[in-house]
C-alpha positions as CSV (number, residue, x, y, z in Angstrom):
1,M,0.0,0.0,0.0
2,R,1.2,3.5,-0.8
3,I,0.2,7.0,0.3
4,G,-0.4,10.0,-2.0
5,I,-0.7,13.5,-0.5
6,D,-1.7,16.7,-2.3
7,I,-0.9,19.8,-0.3
8,G,-2.9,22.7,-1.8
9,S,-3.0,26.3,-0.8
10,T,-6.2,25.9,1.2
11,A,-6.6,22.1,1.8
12,S,-4.5,19.0,2.3
13,K,-5.7,15.8,0.7
14,C,-4.4,12.3,1.4
15,V,-5.2,8.8,0.1
16,I,-4.0,5.2,0.6
17,L,-4.2,2.9,-2.4
18,A,-3.6,-0.8,-2.7
19,D,-3.0,-2.8,-5.8
20,G,-3.4,0.2,-8.1
21,K,-7.2,0.2,-7.9
22,E,-8.4,-0.1,-4.3
23,L,-9.0,3.1,-2.4
24,V,-8.3,2.0,1.2
25,S,-8.6,5.3,3.0
26,K,-8.9,9.1,2.3
27,S,-8.8,12.3,4.2
28,L,-9.3,16.0,3.5
29,I,-8.2,18.7,5.9
30,P,-9.3,22.3,5.1
31,V,-5.8,23.6,5.9
32,G,-3.1,24.0,3.3
33,A,0.7,24.4,3.2
34,G,2.6,26.1,5.9
35,T,0.4,24.7,8.7
36,S,-0.3,21.4,10.5
37,G,-2.7,20.4,7.6
38,P,-0.4,17.9,5.8
39,Q,0.5,16.2,9.0
40,R,-3.1,16.0,10.1
41,A,-4.1,14.6,6.7
42,I,-1.6,11.8,6.9
43,S,-2.5,11.0,10.6
44,D,-6.2,10.9,9.7
45,V,-5.8,8.7,6.6
46,L,-3.7,6.2,8.6
47,E,-6.1,6.2,11.5
48,N,-9.1,5.7,9.2
49,A,-7.3,2.6,7.7
50,G,-6.1,1.3,11.1
51,L,-2.5,1.5,9.8
52,K,0.8,3.1,10.9
53,R,3.4,5.0,8.8
54,E,5.7,2.0,8.8
55,D,3.0,0.0,7.1
56,M,3.3,2.2,4.0
57,G,5.8,1.2,1.4
58,Y,6.2,4.7,-0.2
59,V,4.8,8.2,0.3
60,L,4.7,10.6,-2.7
61,A,3.7,14.3,-2.3
62,T,2.4,16.7,-4.8
63,G,0.7,20.1,-4.9
64,Y,1.5,23.7,-4.0
65,G,3.2,22.7,-0.7
66,R,4.9,19.5,-1.7
67,N,8.4,20.8,-0.8
68,A,7.3,21.1,2.8
69,M,7.1,17.3,2.9
70,L,10.8,16.6,2.4
71,E,11.2,14.8,5.7
72,I,8.1,12.8,5.4
73,A,7.6,12.0,1.7
74,D,9.9,9.7,-0.3
75,Q,9.4,11.8,-3.4
76,Q,7.8,15.0,-4.7
77,M,6.1,15.3,-8.1
78,S,4.4,17.9,-10.2
79,E,0.7,18.4,-9.4
80,L,-0.1,18.6,-13.2
81,S,1.0,15.0,-13.8
82,C,-0.7,13.8,-10.6
83,H,-4.0,15.5,-11.5
84,A,-4.0,14.0,-14.9
85,R,-3.3,10.5,-13.5
86,G,-5.9,10.8,-10.8
87,A,-8.6,12.1,-13.1
88,S,-8.0,9.1,-15.4
89,F,-8.3,6.8,-12.4
90,L,-11.8,8.2,-11.7
91,F,-12.9,8.6,-15.3
92,P,-10.7,6.6,-17.8
93,E,-12.5,8.2,-20.8
94,V,-11.8,11.8,-19.8
95,H,-9.8,14.0,-22.3
96,T,-9.8,17.3,-20.5
97,V,-9.7,18.4,-16.9
98,I,-10.7,21.8,-15.5
99,D,-9.2,22.1,-12.1
100,I,-10.2,25.1,-10.0
101,G,-8.4,25.2,-6.7
102,G,-7.8,27.7,-3.9
103,Q,-5.5,30.0,-5.9
104,D,-5.2,28.9,-9.5
105,V,-7.1,27.5,-12.4
106,K,-5.6,24.7,-14.6
107,V,-7.0,23.1,-17.7
108,L,-5.2,19.8,-18.7
109,Q,-5.3,17.8,-21.9
110,I,-5.1,14.1,-21.2
111,E,-4.4,11.0,-23.3
112,N,-4.4,7.6,-21.7
113,G,-3.8,9.1,-18.2
114,V,-0.9,11.3,-19.4
115,M,-1.0,15.0,-19.6
116,T,-0.2,16.2,-23.1
117,N,-0.8,19.9,-22.7
118,F,-2.0,22.5,-20.2
119,V,-2.8,26.1,-19.5
120,M,-2.8,27.7,-16.2
121,N,-3.9,31.0,-14.5
122,D,-1.8,31.4,-11.4
123,K,-1.0,35.2,-11.6
124,C,-4.3,36.4,-10.2
125,A,-6.9,35.1,-7.7
126,A,-9.8,35.9,-10.1
127,G,-11.9,32.8,-10.9
128,T,-10.4,30.7,-8.1
129,G,-11.7,29.3,-4.9
130,R,-10.1,32.2,-3.0
131,F,-12.0,34.6,-5.2
132,L,-15.3,32.9,-4.3
133,E,-14.4,32.8,-0.6
134,M,-13.8,36.5,-0.6
135,M,-17.1,37.2,-2.4
136,A,-19.0,35.0,0.0
137,R,-17.5,37.0,2.9
138,T,-18.5,40.3,1.3
139,L,-22.1,39.0,0.8
140,E,-22.2,37.5,4.3
141,L,-22.9,34.0,2.8
142,S,-21.4,30.6,3.7
143,L,-19.6,28.6,1.0
144,E,-22.6,26.2,1.0
145,E,-25.0,29.1,0.4
146,I,-22.9,30.7,-2.3
147,S,-22.8,27.3,-4.1
148,T,-26.5,27.1,-4.7
149,I,-28.1,30.6,-4.3
150,G,-27.1,31.7,-7.8
151,L,-29.2,28.9,-9.3
152,Q,-32.3,31.0,-8.3
153,W,-31.3,34.0,-10.3
154,K,-33.8,36.1,-12.3
155,E,-32.0,39.2,-13.5
156,E,-28.8,38.9,-15.6
157,I,-26.0,40.8,-13.9
158,T,-22.5,41.1,-15.4
159,I,-19.5,41.4,-13.1
160,S,-17.2,43.3,-15.5
161,S,-14.0,43.3,-13.5
162,M,-11.9,40.1,-13.3
163,C,-9.7,41.6,-10.6
164,T,-10.7,40.3,-7.2
165,V,-10.3,43.8,-5.6
166,F,-12.3,45.6,-8.2
167,A,-14.9,42.8,-8.4
168,D,-15.3,43.1,-4.6
169,S,-16.0,46.8,-5.0
170,E,-18.5,46.0,-7.8
171,V,-20.3,43.6,-5.6
172,V,-20.5,46.1,-2.7
173,S,-22.0,48.6,-5.2
174,L,-24.6,46.0,-6.4
175,V,-25.6,45.3,-2.8
176,A,-26.1,49.1,-2.3
177,Q,-28.3,49.1,-5.3
178,N,-30.5,46.5,-3.6
179,K,-29.8,43.9,-6.3
180,A,-30.9,40.4,-5.3
181,L,-28.3,38.1,-3.9
182,P,-29.1,35.3,-6.3
183,D,-28.6,37.6,-9.2
184,I,-25.2,38.9,-7.9
185,V,-23.9,35.4,-7.2
186,H,-25.1,34.3,-10.7
187,G,-23.0,37.1,-12.1
188,L,-20.0,35.9,-10.1
189,N,-20.5,32.4,-11.3
190,Q,-20.6,33.6,-14.9
191,S,-17.3,35.5,-14.4
192,V,-15.6,32.3,-13.1
193,A,-17.1,30.3,-16.0
194,T,-16.0,32.8,-18.6
195,R,-12.4,32.5,-17.5
196,A,-12.4,28.7,-17.2
197,A,-14.0,28.4,-20.7
198,A,-11.4,30.7,-22.2
199,L,-8.6,28.5,-20.8
200,F,-10.5,25.4,-22.1
201,R,-10.5,26.8,-25.6
202,R,-6.8,27.9,-25.4
203,V,-5.7,24.4,-24.6
204,G,-7.9,22.9,-27.3
205,G,-10.1,21.1,-24.8
206,E,-12.0,18.0,-26.0
207,N,-15.0,16.0,-24.6
208,P,-15.5,14.4,-22.3
209,C,-14.4,17.0,-19.7
210,M,-14.0,16.5,-16.0
211,M,-14.0,19.2,-13.3
212,T,-11.9,18.8,-10.2
213,G,-10.8,20.9,-7.2
214,G,-12.8,22.4,-4.4
215,V,-14.9,24.6,-6.7
216,S,-16.3,21.5,-8.4
217,R,-18.6,21.3,-5.3
218,N,-20.0,24.7,-6.2
219,R,-23.2,23.8,-8.2
220,G,-23.7,27.3,-9.5
221,V,-20.2,27.5,-11.0
222,V,-20.5,24.0,-12.5
223,A,-23.8,24.9,-14.2
224,A,-22.3,28.1,-15.5
225,I,-19.3,26.3,-17.0
226,E,-21.5,23.6,-18.5
227,E,-23.5,26.4,-20.2
228,R,-20.4,28.0,-21.6
229,L,-19.0,24.8,-22.9
230,G,-22.3,23.4,-24.1
231,Q,-21.7,20.0,-22.5
232,P,-22.1,18.3,-19.2
233,L,-19.0,18.0,-16.9
234,F,-18.0,14.8,-15.2
235,I,-18.1,15.5,-11.5
236,H,-16.9,12.7,-9.1
237,P,-17.6,12.7,-5.3
238,D,-13.8,12.4,-4.9
239,A,-12.9,15.1,-7.4
240,Q,-10.9,17.0,-4.8
241,L,-8.7,14.0,-4.3
242,C,-7.4,13.8,-7.9
243,G,-3.9,15.1,-7.1
244,A,-3.5,12.7,-4.1
245,L,-4.9,9.8,-6.1
246,G,-2.4,10.5,-8.9
247,A,0.4,10.7,-6.4
248,A,-0.5,7.4,-4.9
249,L,-0.7,5.8,-8.3
250,F,2.8,7.0,-9.1
251,A,4.0,5.8,-5.7
252,L,2.7,2.3,-6.5
253,E,5.1,2.2,-9.4
254,M,8.1,2.9,-7.2
255,P,10.3,0.0,-6.0
C-alpha cells in the first residue's frame, strides 16, 4: 500500500491505495501548506485505515506545498502530472480536466492518463476558490450558500472586472443598489465560468471533460461552465482527491 498526499494552498488531501485500484482510505483537511494540515491529513488517513506509517511502502507528495514534505515523503512530483493520472483513475475516458483550486485555475489535456498539454492561470486570484471565498465573505454568505443561491437568479448581472479587488467593490455597489443576492452570485458564477471556458479553448479542450478541485462542489459554477461549454461536466464525489490519487498511483510504481 502507498500514500499519495496533495498539499494545496487551502486544503491537504491524502489517500491510501492498494494494488493500483483499491482506495483503502482518504482524508481531506481544510488547511493547506505552511500549517499542520499535511501532518493531520496523513494522521487521519492512517487512523481511518487502522494503519501506521511504517506499514506504508512509499509516500509521494504533490501540490503547492509538496516541498514542505521533504522529511516525510519519499518523493515529490508535479501536481499537473498527478492531477492527470488521478482524473483518469476516476474517469478513464476523460480527455480534458478543468481544475479550479484555492489559488489557481488549470486546464489539462489528457491522453491515456498522461498530460499532453496544459494552460494555467496562477497570476491572479480571479476565478479561483479564493475569489469565491472573498465574495462570499463580502455577501455574508457561507460557502454552501454561495454554491446554490445563484441557481435561483432572475436578472442577468454582469460582473465586469476580473480583478478580485475591483470585483469586490463592484459587488458592494450592487448590494447598495438593492440587487438580489441570487442575481449577484449568478454574475460571479458567470465570471468564473468565462475564465475557465477561455482556458479550455486555449488548450484545445475536448470531450469528455471533468472538473476537479474544491470549486467542483459549487453547483452554480459547475452549471455556468457547462452552459459556456455546451456540454455536461464529469463530477466525481472524490474530485478534490485527484492530485492525491495520482500521487498514490505513481507511488505504487516505485520499487
